[in-house]
N, C-alpha and C positions, 0 to 999 in steps of 0.2 A: 509470453515468449516474444522476443523482439527480433526484428530484422537485423542482420549483421551490418552495422553501419560504421565499422572501423575505418573505412575509407572516406567517410564524410568529414566535414570540417569541424575542427575542435578548438579553434581560436578566432578571436576577432580579426586578427591580421589576415588569416586565410580567407575569411569571408569578404575581405576588401578586394579580392581578385575579381569580384563581380561589380558591375555598376549597381549603385543602390536602387535605381529604378527597376533594373532587371530582377534583382533579388526580391524586391517588394512584389513585383508581378508574379513571381513564382510562389511566394508565400501566400499570396491572396488566392491562389488556386485552392488552398486548403484553409479558407478563412475561419471556419468554425474551430478547427483544431488550434490554429495559430492564435486566435483571439483568446481561447481558454488558457493557453500557455503564456502568451506574451502581452495580451491586451491589444489595444489598437496600434497599428503601424502609422508612421507619419504620412500625412497627405502628400507632402512634397518631400521626397526622401533625399538625403545627402549623407556623406560619410560622417558628418558631425552629429546628426540626429538619429541615426540608425542604432537600435539597441543590440549591437553586435555580440556582446557577452551573453545576453539572454538567448539570442538566436543560436549561438554555438552550444549553449547548455541544452537547448531544446533538441538539437540533433543528437547529442550524446545521451541524454536522459530520456530514452524512449520508453513507452509503456504500451499497455493494451489499447489505449486510446489513439495511438499513433497510426495514421493511415499507412497501410503497406505500400501503396503507390507512391506516397511522399518519399519514403526512404529508398524505394527502388529507383526512382528518378534521380535522386541524389547520387546513388552509386553509379548509374550510367553516366551522369554528368562528369563525375570525377574521373572515371576510367577513359572517357573520351577527351578530357582536357589536357592532352599531351600533344607534342608536335605530330607524332604518328597518328594519334586518334583524330586530331584536327584534319589531317590530310584525308583520312578515310571518310570523315564527315563531309568534306567537300566533294569527294568522288561520289558518295551516295546521293548527295543533293543534285549533282549533275545527272545521275541516272534517273532520278525522280522528277527532274525539271524544276527544282526549287532554286530560285535565284539566291546567290550568296548574300546579297543585300538584305534579304529577309531575316537573316539571323547573325549578321556580322557584328561581333562585339569587340571590346577593347583588349581582351585577353582570350586565350584559349578557353578558360573556364567560363567567361561571360558568353562566348560564342556557343559553347555546348549547352548552357542553360537556356539561351535564346532559342536554340534548336528544339529543346524540350517543350518550349511554350508554343511552338507552331502546331497547327492542325496536322493530323496524320501521324505517321510513325517514323519520321526521318531518323531521330536519335536511336530508336530501337533497332532499326534495320542496319544502320551503320555499325552499331556495337555488335550486333549478332553476326554480321559478316566478318568482323575481326575475330570473334570467338570461334566460329566454325573453321576458319582457315588455320587455326592453331591445333585442331584435332589431329592426332597422329595414329593412335591405335584403334583399329576397327575389327569387328567380328562380322564375317560375311554370311549371308543367308541366301540360298538359291531357291528358285521356284520349284515347288513339288507338284505342281498341277499341270505340267505340260506347256501348252501355248500361253504366252503372256499377252493379255489384251493390249490393244493400242493405247498408249499413254494419253491421259487427259488431265490437265492441271486440276487439282482439287479446288472447289469453290471456297469463297470466304466463309460461307455458312458451314461447310464441312470442317474447315480448320478451326472455327470457333467452337464447334461441337466437340472436336477432339481436345481442344484446350480445356473446356469445361470438365470433360471426363478425367483429364490428367490432373486438374486442380483438385478434384475430389479424391483421386487416387493418392496424391502426394500429401494433401493437407486436410482432408476430411470435409465434412458438410458445411462447416463454418470457417472458411479459410481467411487468413489474414493476407496471404500472398496468393495471387492468381497465376496459374501457369499460362504461358503464351507460346503459340506455334507460329514461327515466321518461315515463309517459303522463299527460296531463291531459285529461280528457274534458269538453267543453262542449256545450251544446245543438246548435250548428251547426258546430262544428269539433272535431277531435281534435289536440292539440298533443303533439309528442314532443321531448324534450330528450335529446340524445346527449352524454354527458360522457366525455371521453377525454383523453389526454395529447397536447398539440400538438407542433409541430415543435421539435426540440431547439434551444436557443439557448445561446450562450457568454456567460457573465457572470463578473464578478469577485466573489468571495466571500472572506470571512475564514476562515482556519483558524488558530485561536489568534490570534497577533499578525501573522501573515503573510497578505498578499493573494495569492490564487491564481486561476487561470482554470479554470472548470469548465463542462461541458455540463449544462444543466438542462432539464427538461421542464416547460413551463408547462401549467396546466390549460386545456383548450379545451372550448367548448360550442357545439354546432350545433343549430339548430332546424328541425324539419320539421313542417309543418302541413297537415292534410287538411281541406278544406272539404266537409262532408257534404251541403250543399245543392247546390253547383254542380260538385262532383266533381274540382276541381283540387287539385294538390299544390304547396305553395310551400316553398322550401328556403333556409335561411340557413346558410352554412358558411364558416369562415375558411380552409378548405382550397381547393385549386384546382378548376377546372371539372370535372376528371376525377372528383373526389370527389362533386361535386354529382350527376353522372350515376350514380355508384354508389349514392348514396342513393335516387335515383329508381327504380332497378332493385330495390333491396332492399325499399323500401316499397311498390312495386308488387306484389312477391311477398307481402309481409306483409298488405296490405289487400285484394288481389284474387286472389292465387294466380297472377298473371301478371306477370313482371318487366318486360315490355315494354308494360304497360298505359298508362303515362304517357309522353308525348312532348313535345318542345320545339316550340312553335309560336307564332304571333302571338297574344298575349293582350291587349296594350294598343294603343290606336289614338289617339295624340296628334294625328294629322292632322285629327281632327274639329274642332279649334279653328281650322283654316285656312279652313273653309267656313261657320262659324257665327258670328253676332254673339253677344257675351257675354250679351245680354238674352234670347237664345233658349234658353240653358241652363236646366235646372231647378235652381234654387238651394235651394229650401226643401222638398224632398221627404222629409225625415226630421225627425221632431219633436225629435230629440236634437241636431241640428246647427243652430246659430244662423245662421251665414253662411258662404259659400264664395266665394272670388274667384280669378281667374287672376292669378298673380304672376310668371310667367316662361314663355318659350318659347325653343326652340332649333331652327333649321332649317338645311338645307344648300342652298347656291346652286349654280348651274352652275359647273363648274370645281373643285368641292370645298370652297369657302369655307363656313365654319360661322358663322352669326350667332346670338348669344345676346342675348336681350332680357329684362331683369329689372327694368324700371322700371314699377311698377304704375301710376303717374300717366300715363305715356306710353301704356300699354296701354288704360287707361280712356278717355283723350282720343280715341284712335283709334276706340274702340268708339262713343263718343257722336257722333263725326263720321261714322259710317257707313263708315269705311275698313276695309280688310282688315288683320287683325293680321299676316298673313304674305303676302308678295308672291306673285302668281300664278306667277311664274317659278321659285319655290323648288322644288327637286327632291324634298325629303323633310323632313318634320317629325320632328325627333329626340326631342324631349321636350316635355312640358307640366308646369308646376308650379302647384299650387294652395295657397292658404292657407285654412284653415277654423277656425272657432271653435265649440266645443261649448257647449250651453246651460249657463250658470252659470260658464263660464270667462272669464277676463280676457285671456288670451294666445292668440294664434293658433298653430296647428300647421300642418305642411306635409305634402304628398304630392307626389312627383314620379314620373310614369309615363314610361317610355322605349319607343320603338318596338320591339316585340318582346315580351319577357317579364320585364322587370325593373321593380320598383317600390321606392321608398324612402319610408318613413314616419318622421315624427318620433317617434311612439310606436306600437308594434305593437298595443297594446290597442285602437286605433281602427280596425283594419283592416276588421272586418266592416261597420261603418257606412259607411266611405269606399268600400269595394268596391261596395256597393249603389248609392251615388251615382254612381260611375264607370260602372256597368252601365246605369243609367237614362239616362245621357247619351251612351251608345254609345262611351265612352272605353275600355271593357273588354268583352271578349266575354262572351256570356251564360252560358257554362259548358256542362257535359255534360248529356246526357240520363240522368237517374237511374232506377234500377229502380223500378217501381211497387211499392207496399206489398203488393199482393195476390200478387205473384210469390213463389216459394219463397225462403225466407230463405237467404242466402249464408253458408256456413260457411268460416272461415279454415283453412288448413292450419297445423298446429303445427310450428314449426321444431324441428329436432333437431340 
């Protein structure tokens, strides 16, 4: 079974986006594999003496002998070799104190590959930061154990132990791909990106001039975010609900020493809009939010019929006339959706909260501000009771 390398280079011309010397340095990281596939690389590499056709074929025709890290790095390089990816790479380098001169190349592709050759995990972190900010739909889990211990950043050893456990969980005891857990620490939240191989998919690929069917493993990224202020955990995973609960157990153990610390309960209360007129909601309680409006509701009527109303003009007209947005005989409010505009923005973004514990955001970078607004208007529960600062500092167990 191969790593999904559809984004890797498939022609000699595409490989010329790299400086020959950079490409040789990268390939020599996997000298045994490359020598078996290509033979010796030129001692002094130029565009004229590089075996580009053979190198392209090596990326396409992968097998059980292909190092998983080799293809994973290529996927990361390709995904960061864009103007937007390049900018994120520079920003992450600035955060880590890595001078741009250490990995500056002639093209975005060459720069990304040079970043992959540096010690440390600059390329991984830059890519993971891009990935987690794209997450939109989260399931929330609240503390079930009362007081939340004071937060302490997990150690590198604890994260490595968790990654090893996830590698076995996803890929068995002899993995080709290893899972990785990357932590981003923010003032009010700790964000974890879990990178692993997703569910195998069957795709048509070319082997020479023939089209064949192969099972490929696409890259998958899950996001787990811990709110340090309110104590809840939110999870975004492309896997099934079972994997979500496994994440909740594993991160409960990682963050508190108790795998049953977080539980699934009612977090969001869209039914608030059924009993409130829109002008009673607090619209301007955050200086970074310019405006917020209700843009849609869904509710269930007796007999199971579900009504969805997404006409802002209709909703506004009913509000102005003093009418109820949702009939009294409605049995349950299923969701409420809001449009909001941040100061300085021209376009509106959206948030949809569903009865229970699921929320969908247009952009996850807005979560902290919008969550506070939802709490202020009783659309989201207040959160956990956190440990007082004067209590003894809680220490994490180190995974082994």
